[in-house]
N, C-alpha and C positions, 0 to 999 in steps of 0.2 A: 745400222743394226740396233734394235732395242734389246738391252740386257737387263733382266730383272734378277734381284737377289731377295729371297723371301724371309731371311732371318739374320739379324745381327744384334749384338747386345751393347752397342755403342753408348746408349743412354745410361744404362747401368754402370758401365765403366766410367763415364764422365761424372756421375753423381756419387758413386759409392767406392770407386777405386781410383781416386784422383792421382795416386802415385803411379798409375799405369798409363802409358801413352796409347790412345786409341789408334787402330789401323784404319778404321772407317773415317776417313776424312775427305773433305771436298776435293783435295788434290789427288788422293789415290782413287777415288771414284771417277774423277775426270780422266785420269790416266788409263783406267780400265775400261772406259766407255760405259759405265754403269748408268742406265736410264732411270731405274727405280730401285731404291734401296729400302727394304722394309726394316724399320727400327722398332724393337719390341719394348714394351713396359714389363719389367721383370722384377718380382719382389724378392728375388734371392732366397735366402734361407728364412725370410719372414713368412712362416707358415700361418695357418688360419688363427693361431693364437697370438701373433705378433704384429697385428695391424698392417697387413700387406697392402691395404688400400692406400695408406699414407706413403708407403715406399713407391708405388706406382705413380702417385701424384707428384712426387718429387721429380721423377723422370720425365713426366709430362710437362711440368714447368720448365725443365731444362730444354726440352724439344721446342717449346714456345720461344724460349730465349734464343735458340739457334735460328729459328725462322725470323724473329723480329730484329735480332742484333747482328747475326752472322750470315744472313741471306740465304739460309736453306729454304727450299721450296717444298711445301707440303702438297702431296697428291691426294685427291679424294678417292681415287680408285686406281688400279693398274692400267685402266684404259686411258689415263692421262699421261702415261709414260711417252716420252719423246726422244727420238734419236738425237744425241748431241747435247742433251740438257738433263742433268741429274736431279731427281726429285725423291722425296722421302715419304713413305707411307707408314702409318702406325699400326702396330699389332700388340697383342698381349700374350705373355708367356706365363701360364699359371692362372687359372680362373679364380684362385683364391683372392686375387685382387678385388673381385666383385663382392667378396665376403658373404656369399650366399644370397645376395639381393638382386633378383632379376631386374629391378628398376635401374640398377647401375649400368645395364647393357646399353640403355638409352643414353645415359650420361656419357659413356665412353664413345658411343657412336658419334655423338656431337663433337667429341674431341678429335675424331677421325680414325678410330680403331676399326679395322676392316677384317681382322681375323683374330681368333682367340684360341691359343693352345689351352685346352681345358685343364690340364694338369701340368705341373713340373714334376719334381721327384718326391713330392709329398702328397699324401692323400688330402683332398679338400672336399667342399660341399658338392662338387660336381661329379667326381669320380675318383678312380685309383690309378696311380702311375705305374708304368711298366716295371719301374725299379722294385715295386712291392709284390710283384708277381702277376700272373694272368687273370686271376679271379676277381669278381666284383665289378659289375657293370655300371652304367650311368645311373646316378641316384635321382630321387624324385625332384630335388631342387635343381639338379642338373638338367633334367627335361624341361623344367620351367624357364631355365635360362636359355637353353637351346631353342625353345620356341620363339623367344624374343629375338635371338640372334638371327633366326631364319627370316622374321619379319623385316629385319634391317639388312638382310643379305650379307650378314657377317659370317665369314667362313669358319667352320668348325675344324680346328687344327688337331690332328690325332698325334703329332709328335709328343713323346713322353706319356701318352695314354697307354693303359694296358690293353691286352688283347680283348677281354670281355667288353670293354668300353668301345674298343674300335668296331667290333662286330655289332654292337648296339647301334652305332652310327650308321653303319653300312645297311643295316636291316630296317631301321625305324626312323632315322632322321629325314626330314623332308628335303634337305639339300645334300648334294654330294660332298663328302668331307675331303680334307686335304692333309698332307703331312709336310709342314714347312721346312723341316730340316732333319731328315731321316735317310738312312742307307739301306742296302740290301743285305738281309740276314744270311742268305745263302753264301754270299762272298765274305761276310764277316760276322761270325755268330756272336752278336751282342744283343742284350735285351732291348736296346734302344732302336734296333733295326727291324724292317718289315719282312715277314715271311713271304714266300712265293704267293700263297693263297691270299694274303692281304694285298699284295700288289695287284694280282688279277681282279680282286674285288674293287680296288680303287679305279682300275681301268674301266671296268664294266659299269660302275656308277658315274663315270665322268669326272672322277676326282683328279688330284694332282699331287706329285711328289717332288720336293726339293732335295737334291742330294746334299748332305752335310759334308763339309770339308775336313772334319775332325779326324785325324789319322787313326785314332782308336776305334772309330766307326767304319773306317774304310778298309782296315787291314788288321789282322790279329798280331802283326809284328809291331803295330803302333807307329809305322812309318808309311808315308804315302807321297804321291806326286800327282801331277795332272793326268798322267796316264791311269792312275788307280781311280781318280774321280770319274774319268771317262768310262772306265770298265763298269762301274756301278750304273751310269747313265745307259751304257750300251746294253747291259743286262735287262733293264726295264724296257728298252726299245725292242729287244729281241722277244719279249713277252707280249708285244703289241702296244706298248705304252709310248710310242714315239711322240704322241700328242699330249702326254700326261706327265712329262718330266722336265726338270729344269734345275736351278741352283738354289740352295739354301745354306749359305756358307757357314753361318754360326760365328763369323768374325767378331772379335772382341768378347766372345763367350767361351772360347777354347784356349787352352794353355799351350797347345802346340799347333802347327799348321803343316800342310804338305810342303816339301822342300822348295818347290817352285810356284806355290800359290800361297803366299804369305800375307798379302793384302788384296784389296779390290783391284789394284793396278795389275795384278797377275792373272785375272780371270781370262784374258785372251789366250793364255797358255792352254787352257781347257778347250777353247774353240779350236785351236790349231791342232790339238790331239784328235778331236772328233773329225776334223777334215782329213787328218792323216789316215784315220780308220776308214775313209771312204764315204763319210756322211756328205750329202749334197749341201750346198749353200742354203737352200730352203730348210732343209732339216736342221742345220746348225742354227739358223735364225729362229725356228720354232723352239728349239731347246733353250736358246739364249734367253727368250723372253715372250715370244708369241704364245707359247703354250699356256703361260701363266695368265696372260691377258684373256685368252679364250676361256680359260676356267672361270674367270670372274663374269664373263658373259653368260656362262651356264648358270651362275648364281642369280642372274637377273640384272646385272649392271649394264648400262648402255652409254655411259659417259664417265 
């Protein structure tokens, strides 16, 4: 089975939180059967005024070191995911790393960036985050950046983006957007989660949603387990999104985890819960990774 995870912050942890032991390790990924781990470049609190490009480059250099010295395998796209072999693909969390320069999309594409979360929790040159409210869509510079992203088949990631920006992407962007690490707002009323109408729009546009494992996004009680993760997945499937959903753990970017899904080694607990709920083996395989691969085919990737 191919298992894909579309978001983790292991590079930020390794570079900027060296006193914290990462949970995204080759050993844990192998134990969980992870085939593709998406590792993001994240500028943290380095907003537009604090040289976020340099923060992102420090993490990229750490990724190159992992590839060259510790035998991590870089994937050029999700289509290169293989059962029994863990590969890592790069993403970007917070388009402020581009510092408003569309030419940097090409630069980061060459580094291997294959999705860009347009905002984090701070407003930038592209758009406004959900944390600051629903108003304010994609900015002019944002559209310039998005055009270059589409040319390179880089996914536009709506996680952290506000509602106005989300609907701009649904209505005006040439490529179907995705949400790399978001949950269902009906099940947990948090500004970071997707409303039902947003989920329906994602499904209709051929987008993709990776369920975040952060307990605060899964349950208002702030406690969660594999069963609760499966509930969010099942909710989207019941809306017709059985081909549009998967995993976006946020490992190494969250300060608490579900009680039985604490590292990549525990992802099989979610698969077991889906089977317990009556999902067929084909459906489980789709959710585990095939849906994410098919999404990238819709973006135009063929290898």
